[in-house]
C-alpha positions in Angstrom: -6.0 -19.7 5.1 -5.3 -20.3 8.8 -3.9 -16.8 9.2 -7.8 -15.5 8.3 -9.1 -17.2 11.6 -10.0 -14.9 14.7 -10.1 -11.2 14.7 -8.6 -8.9 12.1 -4.8 -7.6 13.1 -5.5 -4.0 14.8 -2.7 -1.7 14.0 -2.3 2.1 13.1 -0.8 3.3 9.7 0.1 6.5 8.1 0.4 7.2 4.4 2.4 9.6 2.7 2.4 10.0 -1.4 4.6 12.1 -3.9 4.2 12.0 -7.5 5.5 8.5 -8.3 5.7 7.1 -4.6 3.3 5.8 -2.2 4.5 4.7 1.5 2.5 3.4 3.9 4.1 3.1 7.5 3.1 0.6 10.0 3.2 2.7 13.4 2.1 0.5 15.7 -0.2 -2.6 16.9 0.0 -6.2 15.4 2.2 -7.8 12.8 0.1 -8.3 9.8 1.0 -11.5 7.5 1.1 -10.2 3.8 0.1 -13.0 2.2 -3.7 -12.2 2.7 -3.4 -8.6 2.5 -5.1 -6.6 -0.3 -4.5 -3.2 -1.1 -6.8 -1.0 -3.1 -5.4 2.6 -4.4 -7.9 5.5 -5.2 -6.9 8.9 -6.9 -9.4 11.6 -6.4 -11.9 8.4 -5.7 -11.0 6.9 -9.0 -9.2 3.4 -8.4 -6.0 3.0 -10.2 -6.3 0.9 -13.2 -3.7 -1.5 -12.2 -3.8 -2.2 -8.2 -0.6 -3.4 -6.5 -0.9 -7.4 -5.9 1.0 -7.6 -2.8 3.5 -8.9 -2.0 5.1 -8.5 -5.8 8.4 -8.0 -7.3 7.3 -6.9 -10.9 3.8 -5.8 -11.8 1.9 -4.2 -14.4 1.6 -0.4 -13.7 4.5 -0.4 -11.0 8.0 0.7 -11.3 10.4 -2.1 -10.0 10.0 -3.8 -7.4 8.4 -2.2 -3.9 10.5 -1.8 -0.8 9.5 -3.5 2.4 7.2 -6.1 3.5 5.3 -5.7 0.1 8.6 -7.2 -1.7 8.8 -10.8 -1.7 12.0 -10.9 -0.5 10.9 -9.6 2.9 9.9 -11.8 5.9 6.2 -12.0 4.9 5.4 -10.4 7.9 4.5 -6.3 8.3 5.8 -4.8 11.8 5.4 -1.7 13.7 8.3 0.7 12.2 8.6 -0.8 9.0 7.9 1.3 5.9 6.1 -0.3 2.8 6.5 1.6 -0.5 6.0 1.3 -4.3 6.4 3.6 -7.2 3.3 3.7 -9.5 4.6 3.9 -13.2 3.6 6.4 -16.1 1.2 2.9 -17.6 -1.1 3.2 -14.7 -3.7 5.8 -14.2 -5.1 8.2 -12.8 -1.6 9.5 -12.2 -0.5 10.9 -8.8 -0.5 14.4 -9.8 0.2 16.9 -7.1 -2.4 17.8 -4.5 -4.4 14.9 -5.8 -6.2 13.1 -3.1 -4.8 9.6 -2.6 -6.4 6.9 -1.1 -5.2 3.5 0.3 -7.4 0.8 1.5 -5.8 -2.5 3.5 -7.8 -5.6 3.6 -7.4 -8.5 5.7 -9.0 -11.4 3.3 -12.8 -9.6 2.9 -12.1 -7.2 6.3 -11.1 -3.9 5.6 -8.7 -3.2 8.4 -7.6 0.7 7.2 -8.8 3.5 5.2 -6.0 6.0 4.8 -6.1 9.3 2.9 -3.7 12.1 2.4 -2.6 14.9 -0.5 -0.2 13.8 -3.3 3.4 16.1 -2.7 5.3 17.5 -5.5 8.2 16.0 -6.4 9.7 12.4 -6.6 9.8 11.7 -3.2 7.8 12.4 -0.2 
């Protein structure tokens, strides 16, 4: 719980998405401890049925393990320049269809530290 003392981390992020993969780049700012982080994903303002329980290796609604700091084998810190990505499986809904609006919100404990929006690109990789 000590990680939640003091002000929430300040950082800048960018978001990209393809029809199966969501990637969030930590552009600059504070290192983020992944433990207290909560990630919510919505497609056209409808929350995904299965949200990514970061960090995770295998989770319902996601294909394989995530890459970068959302993977438990990583060092537990999300630092500037690192990309966190995960693949949404067909078992999740709504689907990441090309052109859909994707919103990802990052929470540190109960504090929202980022709200990111992008359009889903066609194809498997952004």
